[in-house]
C-alpha positions, 0 to 999 in steps of 0.5 A, a space after each residue: 941167167 942160172 950161171 952166175 949162182 953155180 959158184 953159190 950153189 950149196 953142197 949136195 945131199 950125202 948118202 951118209 946124210 940121207 941115210 940118217 935123216 930116212 932113219 929120224 923120219 922112221 924111229 922119230 927118235 934120234 937114239 933108236 934111229 941111230 943104233 938102227 943104223 950103226 951110226 951114233 946119236 952125236 954123228 946122227 944129229 949132225 948129219 940131219 943137220 947138215 942135210 937141213 943145210 944143203 938143202 935149206 928146208 927144216 926138216 925135223 923139229 926137235 923137242 926136250 920130249 919128242 921128235 916131229 916131222 916137220 910138214 917139208 920133212 914129211 914130204 921129202 922122207 918119202 922122196 929121200 926112202 926112194 932116192 935110197 931104195 934106188 940106190 940100193 937097187 943100183 948097187 944089188 945091180 953091180 954086184 949081180 953084174 958078178 960072178 953068181 953065188 958071191 958077195 952079201 946074201 942077206 937073209 930074213 928068217 921068222 923065229 917059228 922056221 930058223 931053228 929048223 930049216 937053217 941047218 939045212 940052209 946053211 950046209 947048202 950054201 956051204 958046199 954049194 956057194 963057198 964064195 957067198 957071204 951068207 948073212 942071216 937075220 931073225 925077225 917076225 913078218 912084218 920087219 923082215 916085209 919092212 926090210 926087203 921092201 927098204 934094201 935092207 935085205 936081200 931074200 926071206 925065207 917066210 910062210 906065205 901067201 902074203 898078199 905083199 905088192 912088189 913081193 914074189 914068193 919062190 914056194 918050198 914046200 907045205 908042212 901039216 901041223 900037229 897037236 902037242 899036249 900033256 901026258 894025261 891029255 885024251 888027244 895025246 897019241 891020237 891019229 886021225 883028230 878032227 880039226 873041231 875038237 880045237 872048239 873045246 881046248 885050252 890053246 896056247 899060242 905065241 905072241 902077237 907078231 907072229 904068224 903062226 899065231 896068226 895062223 893057229 887062229 885061224 885054224 880055229 876059226 875053220 874049225 868053227 871056233 870064233 873068239 880068240 882062246 888065247 889064257 897064256 901066251 909064249 915069245 917062242 915055241 920051246 917056251 909054248 911047249 914048256 908049258 905045255 908039259 907043265 900042264 898049262 894046254 894043248 899048242 898046235 907045232 909045225 911039224 919041222 920044229 915037232 923033233 927039237 922042240 918035243 926032245 926035252 921033255 918026258 912029259 909031251 905026247 903029239 897026236 896028228 889032225 885028219 886028212 886034210 891036216 892043216 898046214 902052212 906054206 914055207 917060201 923064199 921072198 925076194 923083189 919082185 925084178 930083183 937084179 938077182 932073182 935067178 941065183 933066188 931061183 937057182 937057190 930054191 931049186 936046190 933048197 927043195 933038193 936039200 930039204 926032202 929028208 924033213 918031214 914036209 911035202 917039196 913043190 916040185 916046179 912050184 909057181 911062183 907066186 905075189 908078182 904085182 
């Protein structure tokens, strides 16, 4: 019988212990894991040790140089992430029961969108949803998707399509790319530039990890350029445009970024491509089946209205994409 063992049962793991172990399993580094979840390193180490004692297994193998998961740790890390995701869903469901557009909304935004669309987003939230606590996180696409899957983020604003299972896209608009050149470039200021012209350009791109870099390379491939035309890269669009102004090459900018980024220099010209011009699509993305899905759809509809003032093609009644 098991009745006699009830008094000997060890304490159940706490959420704090589970979060600590999940962070260590992800980063395989105690300092990085502690920073990721806002916990001191001694507290995190203690939480993992307490979890090991509670479960009666060794989860982490500690050496002077690195941290490894034990075989048991490898198995239980998957279960731990699943438990934390379910807890996050529980909290999200409870929050959704309250009045809509209240509480915290953690919005992730890619760097090539944030400076140009956030003014519209923030103004909309301030005016229409004053009780919503909007928290903005600017990160690259891969990190945003990880954050969405883990429950660290609620909603994303980024370029699509993503093609990620479990993520639903709410398309907002399409926008064309334009060519930014130095003053003395023969394509500077021209209209109707054929895509094939990209085959001969010294094209400056963002660093790896930016989706805009991947989009630019795909546009080059569609134009018939097979090599990766990369000699100089930059961490952000502002630096990229300044490199163009200095005569190091040309670059592609989305139209929403054009006014902000080219106003800083008088050494630039812009050219437009022949139709159909290369373009990107921007959307909100949420977890499929999110408890606050109705709010996110309403927010997307409101954004489409307010984004009409920008140089974009708003997608009215856009079909949702990416549901799996």
